[in-house]
N, C-alpha and C positions, 0 to 999 in steps of 0.2 A: 411622199417616200414612193420609190417606184415599186411596181407591182413584182413580186419575187415568188408569187403564187407557183408552185409544182404539183404534180400529180405524185405523190409519195406511193411508194412500192411498199413500205412497211410502215406499222404502227399509225393506221388510218386514225384510229380514236385515241384521244388524249384528254384525260382527266387533270384537271390544276386544282391546287388547295393553296391558296383561294384563287380563284379565277379572275376576282373583282375585289377591290376594297373602294370605298365610299370615301374613304380620308388618304388613301395613296394612289396615285394613278399607274404607279410602276407595274402593280399586278394586272392591271388590264392592258397595258402596252407590251408586257411580256406575253399574255394570252394571244393580243392580236398578232405578235410575232411568231406565234406557233401557227396561227390560223394561215399566216401568208404562206406557210409551207405546205398550205394544201389540206391540213388535217383539220378534222372535227373537235373541238373544245369544249367540254364541259366543266362544271365546278363539283367536284366530288364531296367537299366538305366532311371528308372521311365517312362518307355514306358507303357501307360495303356493296350494295347493289350497284351504284355506280363505278366503285372500284373494279368489281369484276368482269363489269361489260367494256371497261377501257382495256386498250392494248397496253398503254403507259399510265401511269400515273405519276406526275411532278409534283413535288412538295416544296412549298415555300415554307420558312420558319416551322420546322417541327419540334418546337422547343422541349415538347414533353419529353422526348427521349434524353434529354441532357441533363435534366434535374431531379435530383433526389427526391425533392418533394410533390413529384408529378408521378412517381412510379406504377401508381394504380393505373393511372391514364395510360402509361407509355406502355404497360403489360397488355391492355385491351387492344390498343392500335397496333402492337407489334403482331399480336396474333392474327389480326385483320390482314396485315401485310404478307404474313406467313402462308396464309391459306389462299389468298387471291393469288401468291406467285406460284405455289405448288399445284394448287388444283385448278386453276384457271389460266395460268401462264402469263399474268399480268407483269409487266416490268415496273419497277420504280426507280424515279431519279431524283435527288436532291438538288435544289440549288441553294449552293453553300454561301449564302449572306455573311453568316459569321461563324467563327471556329464552334464556339458554343454560346448562348444567350447571354447578354450583358448583365453582369453582377446580380443575378437572382440565385446564387446559391451554390452547392456542391456539385459535381458532375456525378451523375447517375450511372450506375454498372448497364444501364440499357445503352448507352451512347455505342458501345462497340458492337452490340448486337443489332442495333439500325445500321450502321454501317455496314455489316455484313450481309445485310438483305438488300442493299443496293444494287442496281443494274447500272447506274451510271450517276455522276456528279457532274453539275455546273458550276464552274469557279467565275467570279466576276472580276478576277484580276491576278496576275502572276502570283502575286504574293500571298493570296488565298489557295492558291494552290499547292505552294510549299508549306503553308501553315498547317493545312488540311491533311495532308500526307505526313507531316512530322508528328502530329498530335495522335492521328489514329492510325491503325493498321488496316489501310484500305485494301481489300482483295485485289489480286492483281487482274484478276478477270472483269473488274468495276471499270466500265469506259468513262473516261474523264475528258473534258473539254474546258478550254480558258476563253471566255467571251467577255464582254464590257457590261458594265450598268448602263444600260441605254438613257440616254438624256429625256427630261421629263418636257412633254408637249403640254404647253399652258394651255388653260382656255381664254387667255386673254394675251396677246402678244406682247412680248415683254420689252419694256422700254430699255434703250441702250444705255450702258453705264456713263455716267456724267461724273468728272471729277470733283469734289467738293470745293467750293470756293475759300479762299483764303482765310474768311471771317466767319465761316461756317464749320460747326463741329463735324466731324466725322460720325456717320451713324451707323453703329456697331447693332448686330443682331446674331443672337443665338436661340433657337426653337426648335420644338419637338417636345417629346416626352420629358417631364421633369423628374428626373432620378438621379441618385447619388453617384452613380457609375459615371454619370456626365462631366463631374468635376466642375460645375458651373460656379461655384463659388469661388473657383480659382481665376476665372475670367472678373468675378464681381470684385475681387480682392486686389487683382490687377489694377483697376480701375482708380484705386486710391491713389495711385502715382501719376494719373492723367488730370491735367487742369479742364476746367469745365468749358473753356472755349476749344480744347482739342478735340474732346469724343464725347458721344453719349451711347450707352449701352442699353438695349432692349433685350430683355429676358421674357421669351413667350413660349406658352404651352400649356399643355393638359396637367393639371395637378395630379401627379402618380403617387405621391408620397407627402403627406401633408406635414410631417416633421421636416422633413428635407426643404420643402417649401418655406416653412417658417424659418428654416435657418437662412434660407437666401434672403429673406424680407428683412431680418435681423441685419445682416451684414449690409444690405442695400441701403437700410434707413439711415447708415452714417454716411452715405455718399449720394450727394444731389444729382448727380450723371447717371445713376443708373435704376431703370425702373423694372418692377417685376410684374408681368401680366399674364395672370394665370386662366385657364379654362376648366370648365368642369368636364367637359366632352373633348373629343378628339377634335382638332381644327378642320374646317373644312379646306379643299383645294384652293379656293377662292380667297381664302383668308390667308394660305401661305404665302400666295404669288404677291397678294398685295404688301404682305410684310416684307417679304424679300425684295420687291419692288422700290420699298420706302427706304432701304439701307444703303450704305455703301460699301459696307465690307460683314461678310458672314464669319462668324467667329466660332471654331470647334474647340473647346478647350481641354476635352477629355484626353487621356493617354493611351487608353487602349482602343484601338480601332481597326478593323479589316477592311471592310467596306464602307462608303458614307455615301448613302442616297440623298442625305440634306447636301452634302457638297456639291453633287452633281444636279440637285436641283435648284441651289444658289448660282452655280454657274449657269444652267440652263435659263436662267431670268438675268444673266450678262452682270452678276455681281462676283466679284473676287472673292476668295477664301483663303481665312488663316486659319493652319491645322497643324496637327502633329506630325512629324517626320516618321509615320509608321505605318505598318500595312500597305495599303493599297495607295497612299497619297502621293509617294514618291511617283508613281507611275502616273498619275492623275497630273501632276506638275511637269513631268516629262513630256507628255503629250500636248499639253495646252499652253506651257510655257510661265516662265518665273513671273510674268507680268499678271498672270491670273491667279496662281496659287503661291501662298507664302508658308512655308513651311518652319517649324521651330523645333529645337530638341529640348529634352527633359520637359519641363511644363511652362506654362504660359506666365510669365513674370511681367511686371510692369515695365521692365526695360524694352522686353521683347514686343510688347504692345505697343510702346512709342516708336519703336522703329519699322512696326507694321504702318501705323499711321502714317509716317515719313512715306513708305512705301507705296500707300495708296495716293498720296497727293503729287508725289514727283514721280511716279512710273508712267510712262506713256503707254497707252494700252489702246487696242480699237474699241470701238461700241459694244463689240461683241466677241467671246472666244470661239474659235473655231472648233465646235463638237463633232466635225465629220467622223470621227473614229469612235463616237459613241451613239452611231445611228442605229436605229431599231431594224434597219435593212442588214446591218453586220450581224445582229445579233438573231435575227431569222436564219440567216443562211449558216451560221454556226451550231443553231438548234436542229436545223434539218439534217446536218451532218450528224449529229449524235442520234437522233430519231432513227435514221435511216439505217445505223449500225448496232443499235443496242436490241 
């Protein structure tokens, strides 16, 4: 990555929550992109002292403001934001990964209050900008930019994509936090229409809902080509990379999605993606090409899965997708533009 460091004229001190995550390299890469603008980055972790020392606080996944069950926490954090803004002049920016947290309950009345306290919003796709501004009354004074979800820089060099041989089953993978909103059971059910020599599906991730995982195991017990591989803890980056490298096709079965870091991660490991035609995924297909992103409408049926398997085998594609449009250099330039005007 070329050095894009500049000498900022505004907002030198930036606190990011979180600035680092052991299980996800996105947060670190995002923080590094801010550092590339010449700014100093710290991790505020909602520490009030850190927040008031910063010129700007950038928030990833501030889920508490959007959920009824966390209203006590949201009241406390909203008070911190208001004091920091009004007494110390700290500005707040939200990185809008989602319109609201996935499948975690009713929307809190504090969502609107949080939106009203923002000085800026970072959208990771054009569809995200439209969805956020449709869902919420974003003040006209709030500065907004649309950038991209930067690619994942692996710890190990990714292997190029290799088309499965005629006698080899296509190795399918879905991974991440195993929660009901991901509708993984739809992918499991679709495998009932797939012959054993055509494909195998591996479901891999942290057991976040034991009753849901039990349901997945019960469904998979009827299908010899499906394996449920769970973890008690979050997967390490090395485990995720190895799993992606071992598959031929990454499967996203859930129907509601805005941005998919998992899809970007799979593509960063040179693995094509099967995903719903919603949110920012059509933009991903448009930029990377139909040879890398296969989109389906409604839900993932057995027939759709069969078509996707044929697509994996028959479509000619290079060893790796061109992820130049998802470079962190671009993200850094976009963030510098926002930080310089907020």
